[in-house]
C-alpha positions in Angstrom: 70.6 70.6 129.1 67.2 70.2 126.5 63.9 71.1 128.6 63.6 67.2 127.6 66.2 66.4 130.1 65.5 69.2 132.4 62.3 67.3 133.2 63.4 63.8 133.2 66.5 64.7 135.8 63.3 66.1 138.3 63.2 64.0 141.5 59.6 62.6 142.3 59.1 64.8 145.4 60.1 67.6 142.8 57.3 66.7 140.3 54.7 66.2 143.2 55.4 69.7 143.9 54.9 71.0 139.9 51.9 69.2 139.3 50.1 70.2 142.9 51.5 74.3 141.8 50.0 73.5 137.9 47.1 72.1 139.4 46.7 74.9 141.5 47.0 77.8 138.7 44.8 75.3 137.0 41.9 75.2 138.6 42.0 78.9 140.0 41.8 79.9 136.2 39.2 77.2 135.2 37.4 78.9 138.2 37.6 82.7 136.9 37.2 81.8 133.3 34.3 80.6 134.2 33.0 83.8 134.5 34.0 85.4 131.1 32.1 83.0 129.4 28.4 83.7 131.2 28.9 87.3 131.3 26.3 88.1 129.2 23.8 85.3 130.9 23.8 86.8 134.5 23.0 90.7 132.8 20.3 88.6 131.3 19.1 87.2 134.3 19.8 90.4 136.2 18.0 92.6 133.7 21.3 94.3 133.3 24.1 94.9 130.6 27.7 93.7 130.2 29.9 96.3 131.5 27.6 96.4 134.7 28.6 92.7 134.9 31.9 93.1 134.1 32.3 95.0 137.2 33.0 91.6 138.9 36.1 90.9 136.5 37.0 94.5 138.0 36.8 93.2 141.8 37.7 90.2 141.2 41.6 91.1 140.1 41.5 94.8 141.9 41.7 91.8 145.5 43.4 89.3 144.1 46.4 92.0 145.2 45.2 91.7 148.7 45.5 88.2 148.6 48.6 88.2 147.4 50.3 89.8 150.2 47.6 88.6 152.9 48.9 85.0 151.9 52.5 85.7 150.7 53.0 86.8 154.4 51.7 84.2 155.8 53.5 81.6 153.2 56.7 83.7 154.5 56.3 83.2 158.0 54.2 79.8 158.1 55.5 77.7 154.8 54.5 77.6 151.0 52.3 74.3 151.4 50.4 74.8 154.4 49.0 78.1 152.7 48.6 77.1 149.2 46.0 74.9 150.9 44.2 77.0 152.2 44.5 79.6 149.0 42.6 76.2 147.2 40.0 75.4 149.9 38.6 79.6 150.0 38.4 80.0 146.4 36.9 76.4 145.8 34.3 78.2 148.1 33.6 81.1 147.0 33.2 79.9 143.4 30.7 77.1 145.0 28.8 80.0 146.7 28.4 82.4 143.5 26.0 79.6 142.3 23.4 80.7 144.6 24.0 85.1 144.2 20.3 86.1 144.2 21.1 89.1 143.2 24.5 91.9 141.8 24.8 92.9 145.3 25.6 89.3 146.4 27.3 88.4 142.9 30.1 90.9 143.6 30.6 90.3 147.1 31.4 87.0 146.3 33.4 87.7 143.6 35.6 89.6 145.4 36.3 87.1 148.3 36.9 85.3 144.8 39.9 87.5 144.2 41.6 87.4 147.7 41.9 84.3 147.6 42.5 83.5 143.7 45.3 86.3 144.0 47.2 84.4 147.0 48.0 81.1 145.0 49.9 82.3 142.0 52.6 83.7 144.2 52.5 80.8 146.8 52.7 77.7 144.3 55.4 80.1 142.0 57.2 80.2 144.9 56.9 76.6 146.3 57.7 75.3 142.9 61.1 77.6 141.6 62.3 76.7 145.2 62.1 73.0 144.8 63.7 72.3 141.2 67.0 72.8 140.0 68.1 76.0 138.5 68.5 74.1 135.1 64.9 73.1 135.3 63.7 76.7 135.9 62.3 77.4 132.9 60.5 74.9 131.3 59.0 74.1 134.7 57.8 77.9 134.5 56.4 77.2 131.1 54.5 74.6 132.8 53.3 76.7 136.3 52.4 79.2 134.0 50.4 76.8 131.3 47.6 76.7 133.9 46.4 79.1 133.4 45.1 78.8 129.3 44.4 75.1 130.5 42.6 76.1 133.7 40.8 78.4 130.3 40.7 75.4 128.0 38.9 73.5 131.0 35.8 76.3 131.4 35.7 76.3 127.5 35.0 72.5 127.6 32.6 72.6 130.6 30.8 75.5 128.6 31.1 73.8 125.5 29.3 70.5 126.8 27.4 71.6 129.9 25.9 75.2 129.8 23.1 74.7 127.6 22.4 72.4 130.6 23.2 73.3 133.9 23.0 77.0 132.7 25.7 80.0 134.6 24.6 78.9 137.8 25.8 75.4 137.4 28.8 76.1 136.2 30.0 77.9 139.1 28.8 75.4 140.9 31.4 73.3 139.3 34.0 75.1 140.1 33.7 73.6 143.6 35.4 70.8 142.2 39.4 72.5 143.0 38.8 71.5 147.0 39.4 67.6 146.3 43.6 69.1 145.3 43.9 70.0 148.9 44.1 66.1 149.8 46.8 65.2 146.8 49.1 68.5 148.3 48.6 67.5 151.9 49.5 63.8 150.8 52.2 64.4 148.1 53.7 67.9 148.6 56.6 68.7 151.0 57.7 71.7 151.9 60.0 74.1 150.3 63.6 73.6 150.6 64.6 77.0 150.5 62.0 78.0 152.8 62.9 75.3 155.7 67.1 76.7 155.6 65.6 80.2 156.0 63.7 79.2 159.0 66.5 79.1 161.4 67.9 82.1 160.3 66.4 85.8 161.5 63.2 87.5 159.7 63.2 90.9 158.6 59.6 92.3 158.2 59.2 92.9 154.2 58.6 96.5 154.4 62.2 96.4 155.0 63.2 94.3 152.2 60.9 96.4 150.1 63.0 99.5 151.1 65.8 97.8 149.8 64.3 97.2 146.5 61.9 99.5 145.2 63.5 100.4 141.7 63.0 96.6 141.1 59.4 96.6 142.9 58.4 99.5 140.8 59.8 98.5 138.0 58.3 94.4 138.6 55.0 96.1 139.7 55.0 98.2 136.4 55.4 95.6 134.1 53.0 93.0 135.7 50.0 95.6 134.7 51.5 95.5 130.8 51.3 92.2 131.5 48.0 92.0 132.7 46.4 94.4 130.1 48.3 91.8 127.7 46.5 88.8 129.2 43.3 89.7 130.2 42.7 92.4 126.8 43.1 89.4 124.9 40.8 87.0 126.9 38.0 88.4 129.4 35.7 89.8 126.6 36.8 87.9 123.4 34.2 85.2 123.6 31.7 88.0 124.6 32.7 90.2 121.2 32.2 86.0 119.3 28.9 86.0 121.1 27.9 90.3 120.9 29.4 91.1 117.7 29.8 88.2 115.6 27.0 86.2 117.1 28.2 82.7 117.1 26.4 79.9 119.3 27.8 78.9 122.2 29.1 75.7 120.7 31.0 77.9 118.3 32.5 80.0 121.2 33.3 77.4 123.3 35.2 75.5 120.1 37.0 78.8 119.5 38.1 78.7 123.0 39.5 75.3 123.2 41.7 76.3 120.0 43.1 79.2 121.6 43.6 78.1 124.4 45.9 75.2 123.3 47.9 77.5 121.3 48.2 79.1 124.8 49.6 75.9 126.9 52.2 75.6 123.7 53.2 79.1 123.6 54.1 79.3 127.4 55.7 75.8 127.4 57.5 76.7 124.1 58.8 80.2 125.5 59.3 78.9 128.9 62.1 76.9 127.4 63.3 79.1 125.3 64.4 81.3 128.1 66.1 79.0 129.3 68.8 79.3 126.2 68.7 83.2 125.2 67.7 84.5 128.7 64.1 85.6 129.9 64.6 89.3 129.0 65.0 88.6 125.4 62.5 85.8 125.2 59.7 87.7 126.5 60.6 90.7 123.7 60.5 87.9 121.2 56.4 87.0 122.0 55.0 90.3 122.7 56.6 92.1 119.4 55.3 88.7 117.6 51.8 89.5 118.6 51.1 92.5 117.3 50.9 91.2 113.2 49.2 88.5 114.4 45.8 91.3 115.6 44.4 92.0 112.4 43.6 87.9 111.7 42.6 87.4 115.4 39.8 89.6 115.0 38.9 90.7 112.0 38.9 86.8 110.2 35.8 86.6 107.7 34.7 83.2 109.5 35.2 81.3 112.7 37.6 78.9 111.1 40.2 81.7 110.4 39.3 83.2 113.6 40.5 80.3 115.7 43.9 80.4 113.7 44.3 84.1 114.8 43.1 83.6 118.3 45.5 80.4 118.7 49.0 82.6 116.8 47.6 85.3 119.8 47.7 83.4 123.0 50.3 81.3 121.4 52.7 84.7 121.8 51.1 86.5 124.8 51.3 83.4 127.0 54.1 82.6 125.5 56.1 85.7 127.0 53.7 84.9 130.3 55.3 81.6 130.7 58.6 83.2 131.8 56.5 85.5 134.4 57.1 82.8 137.0 60.8 82.2 136.3 61.4 86.1 136.0 59.9 87.2 139.1 61.2 84.4 141.4 64.7 84.9 140.4 64.4 88.4 140.9 63.2 88.5 144.2 65.3 89.1 147.3 65.5 85.6 149.1 63.9 86.9 152.8 60.9 87.8 150.9 60.2 85.5 148.1 56.8 84.2 148.7 55.3 87.5 148.5 56.5 89.7 146.0 56.9 87.7 143.1 52.9 87.6 143.8 52.5 90.9 145.5 53.9 92.8 142.3 52.3 90.8 140.2 48.8 91.3 141.5 49.4 95.0 142.1 50.1 95.3 138.7 47.1 93.4 138.3 45.2 96.0 140.4 45.8 98.4 138.1 44.8 96.7 135.1 42.0 95.9 137.0 39.7 97.9 134.9 40.5 96.6 131.6 37.3 94.6 131.2 35.3 97.4 131.8 37.5 99.8 129.8 37.1 98.1 126.6 33.2 97.3 127.0 32.9 100.8 127.2 34.6 101.6 124.5 32.9 98.9 122.4 30.0 100.4 123.7 30.9 103.7 122.6 31.9 102.5 119.1 28.7 100.8 118.2 29.5 97.6 119.9 32.6 96.8 117.9 34.6 95.3 120.4 36.8 93.9 117.5 38.9 97.2 117.8 38.7 97.8 121.0 40.4 94.4 121.5 42.8 95.7 118.9 44.0 99.4 120.7 44.9 98.2 123.5 46.5 94.6 122.5 49.2 96.8 120.6 49.6 99.1 122.9 50.5 96.7 126.0 52.5 94.5 123.2 54.4 97.5 122.9 54.9 98.4 126.6 55.8 94.5 127.6 58.7 94.3 124.8 60.2 97.8 126.1 59.7 97.6 129.8 61.1 93.7 129.4 64.1 94.6 127.1 65.4 97.6 129.4 64.3 95.5 132.3 66.2 93.1 135.0 67.4 89.8 134.9 68.9 87.1 137.6 68.8 83.9 135.0 69.9 81.0 137.1 70.6 82.7 140.5 71.1 80.2 143.2 68.2 81.1 146.1 69.8 81.6 149.2 73.4 82.7 148.1 75.1 84.9 145.1 73.7 84.0 142.1 75.6 81.7 139.2 75.4 84.7 136.4 75.6 88.4 137.1 72.0 90.3 137.3 71.9 91.4 133.3 70.0 95.0 132.3 70.4 98.5 131.9 69.2 98.5 135.5 71.3 97.3 138.1 69.1 95.5 141.2 
């Protein structure tokens, strides 16, 4: 079945679920990426430097692990749908309040609270979606779901491009309250996961009990997600700052380049997500991550904005292409009893371990006399190789049937 045929086969209810989860992650990412465009301006207002403000990115990413655990456990106990609504409301609230920050302390506290709410959304939305659609649709739906991340970045790019000169950095955070409206759609149009409803009647074992039975899988997933988060955040978070500070481009040029590379990210996630349904999850991830390496020089060393945009398009096509497989991959590997918690928690623990990326890259750039290009390049080459290595020799359970034995045996060098 082709990717388009699998999408056409979705029922109206399944389409509502996919759309809600996609929008939840899109708007979550939109709220997160507003910050990366305004690091320089926040630093100027609070009389500090970019590395100091980049600590806010660290706190947001670090606290996402706590949010994934808390909201994941809630999703496994109370349901994915109601937990998803709570996530959206909370991250919208903390984003809005960020615009009223009176100093760095208040700003950092609000970004940490935002990180908790943001951390729960991905795992809950992904489990709700993957448990609702058919096995044949998972690859392309995974690409659609993960495309919400660059779609949110794209929205933040457009907002920065069009409105930043008018509303400033505070106004951008206040616009970030708009996602709260998504709750009305979820409440009206989305139903609970069928797999969750089926399991409600069965005895529920504690999360730690299930986790102890799957230690090798869990540790591998955390290491892989650490590399994946360095892969994405290492190519995204400080790239606008590189364009502003090292290349000295205007906000319009930076916004335009960001729009281009986020279009590449969306297309890449869809392409490789669909490809993984044909050639397997591991193989598709390896191809995407390896191909990011030869795109790197054009991405940071191209002589002008047009070629930089081309390089950035290719980079995010491959980076988010690999990421487009992650939602389905982690959900297929997750034990049934803890699917609301396991994918999101392993993902966000990886985020925690990679949360110092922006601060590390900013510090390296400062040490190398403001050379953001080399700081971005060195991180990309290392982590792309690690993603390919750990994916290629890792686990896979493509097309496994949730709630029962898989349609295919687990593949990989390491047995689950």
